[in-house]
N, C-alpha and C positions, 0 to 999 in steps of 0.2 A: 768549750771553744768552739766558734764557728768561722766558717771560711766564706769570704764574700769574693766572687769572680766575675766582674762585668766585662762584656764584650769589647773589643778595640781598646780597652785601657791598658796602659803601660804600666799596671800597678797590681799588687796583691795585698790585701790587708788581712792581717791574722789578729783576733781579737781574744784575749783570754785575760779576764779581769784579775788584777789592776793593770795587765801588760797590754800595751798597743804596740804592734810592730808594723812598719810600713816597708815593704820590699818594692824598690823602684827599678825599671829598667835601665839600661845605660843612658837612653835618650832623656829619660826623666830625671836621671841623677845629675846629668851636666846639661841643663837647659840653657839655650842661648838668648839671654836677655838683652835688651838694648845697652849698647855701649855706654859708658858713664856711670851706671848703677854701682853703687859701693858694694864691695864684696862682703861687707858685714850685713849688709840688707839682704843681699843674695841668700847668705846662710840662714837668716832670720826667717825669711819667707818661705824657704823649703824646709825647715825644721819641723813644722807641723802642718797637718792637713788644714787647707781652706774650707770655705762654705761651700756648699754645693754650686756645680756650674748651673747657671740659669738659661743657657742658651739651647734649645732644642737642636738635635742634628748639627753640633758645633764642629765635628770633624767630616762633615758632608759625605758620610758613608750611606746614609739613606737616600736613594734616589729612585722613588716610584716612577718617576719620569726618568729614564736613564740618562738623559743629557742636562738635566737641572737637579738641585738637591732639594729635598724637602725642606720646609720651615725658613728658607730664605728668599730673598727677591732681589731683583736688579733695578736699575733706573729706569723710568718710563719716559724721560723727558726729551731725549734727543736720540736720533739714529748716529750711528748703525746699530742693528740689532743682529741676532744670529750667533753662530757658534764661535766665531773669533771674537765677538764682544763679551760673552758671557757663557760659561759652560762648565761642565764636569770633566776634570782631566782624570781617567782612571789609571794612568801611568806616572803619575807625579805626584807623590804625597809625602808630608812630614809624619803624620800619623794614620794608620790604617792603610787603604789602598787608593784614596781618592783625594782630591783638592777641587776647589774652584779656581778657574783661570779667568782673568779680566784681560782685554786685548786691545783696550783703545783708552787713550788720553780722555778723562772725565767719566769714565764708567765706575760703577761701585757695586758692592754686595751688601746687603743688609738683612738684618733678622727681621722677622715679623713683629711689629710693635705691639699687636694685641696680647701677646703672650709673656711679656716681660714687665713684671711690677716691681716697684722700689718703695722703700720706706723713707719719707722725706728726711732729710739731714744725716742720713747714714752714709758710709763711705762706700764707694764701690770702684772695682777696677776691672776693666776690659783688656784682655791681652789676646794676642793672635801670633801665629808664626807665618812669616812672609818670605817669599822668594821671588827674584826677577830673572829675566833673561840677559840683563845688563847690569851694571853697577850704578849706584846713586839714582835710583828710581824713586820719584817724589810720591809719597803716600800721605794720606791723611786718616788717623783714626779718629772716629767721632761717636762718644757715647752720649747721646741726645739728653739734654737737661743735667748732664754731669760735666763734661769737658771734652776737649780734642786735643790732638797733638799731630804736629807734621814731623814725619821721619823719612828715612832714606832707605829703600830696601836694596839688597845686593844679590848676587847670584847664588849664595847659599842660605839655607834656612835658618832664619833667626827670629827670636820672640821680641815682640814689642808690645808695650801697653800703655794705657792712660787711665788716670784715676781722679777721683774728686767725690764731693759731697752731693747727694740727689737733692735737686731743686723742686722736683715734682714727682708723682708717684709711677710714671711711666718712662720707659726709654726705648730706644733703638740703637742698636750697635751697627756701625757702618764703617766699611773700609772703602775709601775713595783712591782711585789711580788718578793721579795728577801730573803724569808725564808720559811721553811716549815709551812703549815697551810692553812686555807681557808681565803680569803679576799674578803669582800662585797664592793662594789663600788656605790655611789649614789651622785645626787645633785652635778654635776660637774658645774665649772663656770669658764669662761674666760672673763676677762673684762679690760678695762683701769683703771689705778690706782695703788697705792701701796699696798692698802690692799683691801680684799673683802667686799662687801656690802652684803645685804640680798641676799640669792638664789632666783632667778627668771629664769623660763625656757625662752628660746629664743622665740620671735615672730615666727621666721622661723619654728618652731615646727607645726604651724598651716597653712602653705602655702600649697595649693593644689599641690600635687606631680606631677600630669600629666601635669598641667600648667607650672610648672618649666621645666619639660622635653621638652615640646614643644617650649617653648621660648629659651632653649639652642641649640635645633637643628635647629630652625630658624636661629641662629647665625652662625651654621656651614654651611648651606646653603649659607648664605649671603657672609660668607668669600669664599666659592667656586666661587661664581658668580664675586666676586670683584678680587680675585686673578688669577682665571683661565679663566674667561669668561664661567663658567660652565652652560649649559642650561640642564633642565630636560627631559631626553630621558627615558622613562620606558620601561623595557624589553617587557611588554605585548603588547605595542603599536609599538615597533620599526619595520622597514621594514623587513619581513621574506622572501619575494620574490625575493631572490637575489642571485648570484653565490657566494658560499664559499667553498675555498680551507681548508679543515680540515686539510690536510699535511699527512705526513708519520706516519704510526702507531706508531713508537717509535721514541725518540729524539736521540737515538744511538743504533747501532748494532755491535755484535761482532761476535757470531757464526752463525747468520742468513745469508742466501745468497740470500734471496729474501725479498725485501722491497716492502709494499704494502702502496698504497697512496689512499686518499679519497677525494672526492668533493662532494658538495651538489648544486643541480642545481633547479632552480624554475620550477613549474608546467607551462607548455605552453598550449596556446589556441588550441583546435583540429584543425588539417589542416595546421599548421604551419610547416615550414620545419625544419628538424632536426638540432640540434645545435652540434657543434663539440669543442674539446678541443685540442690544439696543447702544446706540452711539451717537454722538454729536460732537461738534468742534467748540472750543471755548477761547476766548481771548480776554484778558484782563479781568477774569471772574464773570464775564458775560456770555451766555450761549450765542453761538454763530449760526444762523439757519436752523433749520428743523431738525428734530430728533429722527434718526432712521433706525430701520431694524433689518436684521439679516437672519436667515435659518443656517445654523452651523451643522458641517459635517464632522464626524470623528476625524481627528488628525489636524492637518493644516488647513487654515481657512484664510484666503487672501481677499481684500476688496479695495476699492479706490474711489478717489473723489478729486474734482477739478478745483485747483486753486488760483485759476487765471485771473479771477475778478477780486481776489482778496488782496487788501492792502499789506505792505511788508510790515513784518513784526512776528512775534512769538505766538503760537497756537497750541493747544492741547486736545488730543483726541480722548475723549472720555467715553468710557465703555461700561457696559454693565451685562455681565454674563448670568443668564437666567435658565434654570432648569427645573421642570414641573412646578413652578411657581414657588418652590420652597427654597431653592439654593439660588443666592444673589451674590455675585462678585463683582465688585468696582475695581477697575484699573485705568490707568491713563497713560498716554506717551506725548511727549513735547516735540515739537520739531519748528523750525523757522523758515519763514520766507523771506529773501533777501534780495536785493539788486545783483546782477551779474557782476562777477569779478574777474579780474585778468588772471589770478592764480587762486585755486580752491582745494582745499583737502577736506573730503568729506568722510564720515564713517558710513559705511553699509552695516547697518544694524542686524540685517538678516543673517550675514555671514561673519560679523564682527571683524572687519578688516578696513583698511583706509582705502580710499578712492582719491588719487592725485590728478586733478584735470580731466576727469571722466575716466581715467584707467585704473584698475584694481592694483594695489601696491602690496607687496610683502617686505615688512622691514627686517633686514638681517644686517646687524653690524654690533657696534660698541657703544657702551655708556662710559665716558671718561673724560676729564678735562683735556680734551683733544687738542684743542687750538693753543694751549698754554705752551710756551718754549720758543716763541718766534716764529718767523715766516718759514723758515726751512723746516723746522718740524712739522707744521701743518702740512706743507706740501708733500712731505716724505709719507705722513701718515695717510693721507688722501691716495696717494699712489700704492701704498701697500695695502689699503683697504679695498682698492678697486681691482688689485690684483688677485685678492682671494674672493673676488664676487660679491662683496657686501653692496647693499644698497642705501644704507644710511646709518644714522647714529643719534645718540642723546649726548650733546656736547655742554658739559658742565664748564660754565665760565667762571674763572676764579679771580676776578676781580675788576674794577672800574676800567682800568686800561684795556682789558681785552675787549669791553664793549666798543671801544673806539676803534678796534681793528674788526669789528663783526662783519661790516659791509664787504671787506676783501675778503675775509674767510668763508663767506657765503659764496663769493663770486668763485673762488678756487674749488670749493665744493661742487658747484655746478658744472665747472670743467671736467671734473672726475665723475659725474653722474652720481652725485652722493647727496641724499636729503637730511636735513638737520632739524632736529628738536633744539631749539635754543633755549639754555636754562637761564631763568631770571632769579634764581634764589639769592644771589649776592645783593639784589636790590629788595627782596621780600624778608629778610631776617637779619642781616648783619649791621642794620642800623639799631637794633635792640641792645641795651646795656649790657647783657649777657655776653655779646660778642666784642666788647670793647677794645680787647686785645688783639682783634684782626686788624691787618694792614690793609690799605687800600679800600677802606670802608666809606659808605656815606654816613654822614654825622647825625642825620635825623630821617624821620620818614618823609617828610615834605621832600627833602632833597632826592631821596630815593624814588619817590613817585614821579617825580618831575623826569628823572633819567628813564624811568619804567616806559612812561608815556612816549618819550621821544624815540625809545628804541623801537618799541612795538610799532608805532605809527610809521617810522622810516623804513622797516623791513618787511612789514606784513605783505607787500607784494612781491618779494624776492622769490624766484622760481625754485631755489634750493630750499626754502623754508618749508619743513614738514609741520612744525607745530611749535609750541611753546610749553616749557616746564616750569612750575613754580617753586616748590620746596622738594628738599631730599630728606626722605624718612620722618616726616613729621611724627608719625605715631611713635617713634622713640623719645620724643619730647612733647608728650601731649600736655603738659602743664603749660607749655608756650604756644604750641601750635594747636589750638583748639578749633572745633567744628566751624564757628563763627569767623576765626581767623582765616582760615583756609578758603572758606567760601567767599569770603569778601574780596581776597585778591583774584580769585577765580572768575567772579563775575566781572571785575574791572578788565581783565584781558579778554574776556569774551566780548565786552561791549567795545574795546579798542580793535579787536580783530575777530569777528565771528565767523571767519572764513578757515580757520585752522583750529585744530584740537589743542586742548590745554590739559597737560597732564601734571600729575605728581611724580617725579622721578622714581620714587621707590615707597611701597606700603608694604612693611615687613611684619606687622604684628597681627596674629589672629585675633578676630573679635573686634576690630577697629573699623570695619566696613562702613557701618552707619554712620560713623563719624566723618570719613573722608570720601565716600562715593559721591556726594553732591559736589565735590571740588575738583573732580577730575573726568574727562572724557574716556580714558583708558585707564585700567588699572595695571600699573607697571610693578611687577613683583620680584624679588629673587627668586631663584629656582634651582633646585639639585635633585638628587635621587632620593631625598628623605622624605617622608610621608607628611613632614611638616609643612613643606611648601607644596605638596599635592593638595592639603586641606586649605591653605592659604588661596591657592589657585581657585578651588571649588567655592570659597566664600564670596569672593569677588565675582566669579562667573555667575552664580546664583543671584547676584544683584542686577543682571542683566546688561553688564557693560562688557566691551572687549577686554581680554587680558593678554599683555605682553610679559614676557618673562626675560629676566636678566640673570644669566647663569654667571657663576663665580668663575673667573678665568684665574686671576691671582689677586690677592689683597681684600677680597671681599669675604662674606662669611667668616668672621673672626674666630668663630669656633674651629675652622679648618686650619691644619698644619701643612697643607700642600697644595699645589693647584692640581685640578683634575687631570687624569690621562686623556689621551685622544679618544679612546673608547667611552669613557665617562662623559665627556663632552657631547660626543655624537648622541648617547643614549638620553642626556638630559633635554638636548635641543628637540630632537624627535618625539620624546615623551611629551614635551609642551605642545608640539604640533598636534598629536593625536588627541590631547586634552582640548583643544581648540584654539591654542595660541596662534596669531597670524602677524605676531611681531616678535623677532628673538634678538635680544642684545645680550652682550658679554662684558662683564667687567673684571678687569681693566683692559685697555689696549697695551699691548698684546700679551700673550702668553710667553713665559720664560722658555718653554720647551718648543724647539723648532719642529719636532714631530707632531706637536699639538696644533701649531700655526699650518703645518700643512694639511691636517686634517680639516681645519677651518676652510681651506680652499677647497677640498673635495666636497665638503657640505654645500658651500657656495655654487659649485657647479651643478650639483644635484637639485638644490633649490630653484635654480634657473629653469629646469624642467617641471619641478613639482609646483611652483607657485601658481601658474594658471589653473591647476587642477584643484588646488587648495582654495583658491579664491573665486572659484566658480559656484554658480547657483545649484549645481547639481546636489542631489540627496546624498547624506552620509549617515553612517551608523556605527556604533562602537561593537566591536568583535570580542567576543570572550573565549579564552582558550580552554578546550574541553579537558586538557591534561592537568591544569595546575591553576593557581589562584590568578585572578584578574588583576592583581596589583603587581604580580611579577612580570607577566606578559600582556601588554596592552595594544589592541589593534584597532585601526581605523579603516572603513570601507568607504570608498567616496566614487561617486559617478562622474563622469565628463566626457561629453561628445559622444556618447553611446558606448563607452568602455568603462570599466570599473578597476579601481586601484585600491590595493592594500598596503598598508604601512603598519609595521609591527616593530615592537621594542621589548627586548629581554634585559630588565635592569639587574638580573642576577649575574653573579660571577660564573656560574655554572651554566652548562648547555641545558636547553629546554627543549622538549618535544612539544610541537605545536599543532592544533587541530582547530581551523577556524569554520564554522557553519556559514555557507553562503546561500542560505534560502532566499535573501534578498537580491541576488544576482538573477537577472532575467534569462540571460544566455551566458554560459560558461563553456566554452568550446575550447578556447585556447588560453595557456597562461604563459607569461614571459617574466623571468627573474630580471629586476632591473638592479643596475649600480652593484654587480658581483654578488648579488643575495644568493642564499642558499638554494640550491636547486629544489623544487618542490614535489611531493607525489600528489598526482591529480589526474584524475579520469574525466574525459570530455562528458559533459552532461551531468556529472556529478554534482552535488551540492556541498562539497566541503573540500579543503585543502590541507595537506599537512606537509611539514618541513622541520629539520632540527635547527634551532637557533643557537649559535656559539654564546658563550657568556658574554654579557654587556654588548650587545649587537643590535643592529638594525636590519630589518628585512623589508623590501618593496617589491611589489607584484603589480604587473598589468594584466588584466582579464578582458578577453574580446572574442 
């Protein structure tokens, strides 16, 4: 005989073949089911154990963020947000010690859809205990692709359920509050069958979270190796001693007459002959002017040329690196000369950041269908974003009707000092037969392209426009979105509007950079504290283009079962900054946790100070911790206006002792800890700094 005892469950099972005895607590012996259910059915449903509970954290006891439950989300569509709208109540529960509280008409709580699979045609039942602060509160239970039911909750805990046959292979369990009043939700259960059995939490509640993540990321690496022949090449170990053509300072020029070009050359052994660079301009396959030659010094080399007399168009800087007449490396860099424009967003290739109307711009904001939900929602979103110090967003537009409101949406964004990447994906994919079930779609490509041209030409001069986005995660569907497919639409948009960057909103798969790098001006990638996303960052960085990151807030990275904590968000965002990102988005708007939302505001204030430093032409270098592996503690040293700045990230949960070598700092007399960073150990004139970093933390210092 063996004994099985699971936390939080109000039952005990004793098994001794051939006998099975189920001992139930008083709560589970007398469950409160929806009124009107026949007593015979009640007896039948509780006479035997049902199938396992398919919902993770169904009793809301697991709260990594104390104010919200793991594994569940709330509505993103409309305000209000905050504790009164959606929160964990630790003092009111049917099962265990916690429940979820909804506080406003229209709010809901739902399970995360990527974790709940069904067998088509099988019967499933979703049950839940509900309680309100008043009688006859309207509630709708919705088991997506199975069925829904309208019920009335009262002031005592009572169990309700909805059942039916599965129409598809995935589902989401949702509880909607449909009238005024507070609603408490607890002990949710999804199982096979027509009627609910005793409530039992899922076994998945007790799986080790880190083990689950490692298993899932191992799968992602395996997919990359299988599909792309991807081999791991970490940035820390890749070959640095090679010629690199950084390229022209900007991707296009309007009022500038002088173009500057930069290349990086390896350190040479003393006594070796000087190396040289031959270069010339090319347009439409023809050389423009004469070929020129410069002698290169080790390290950074800049040169310039005049484009005043050149006609408008696209040009290529062609270079040949020559060493001892034996080594010859040819590389090129494109740029455009364009007429002056009212509104311009250029890319500074040397620093890999955006320049809006001549001013460096650091993108800090969200990626979501932000303008969806009506005028009140958009205004509320913009107000909330401005309050936490964001500067812009990638706005995924969810249908034809939203494009009709685009001008108004951009006007409102401009009032709130927010810049917008406008997504055109609805016009670039949903006319395909694969998406015939989509509502509000274009019937064919001609119709879609006509609308695309209209939208781009109409709004390309809008001051709130930051750029355009084409497709979302095309590398998840490479059989549809081939290299030729994505590049064709990229070229079309750049022809219609050469004054703004054009991006793919997400590139998610390792090994796909060669397929998609020619169809985006910036690589926007998901990012977290997992090495998979560091490798994805490195892959696109090594392709020579800017990299912006999109950290999961809630709903993204389907392998995750919860939203990140405030500390995890801080580490992910600053880690991306250290790696070179000059644009930070988070998906989706906004976190469930108010604690995390407050952290976004803190980071927003910090970035107001740090953005000019990060976007300056001052030198920077990566710092290695003398006490531990570089992958655990990452550091960046940046010079700005005669001062130096250190940004360090500890991604481990444990505290780490840190020592950074400051040999590249010319004068280190004083050091100041910024933003409540740990006090450092530092002696004036010394060439190192030591400090203790708490687990999952960021430290920032100013040296002068």
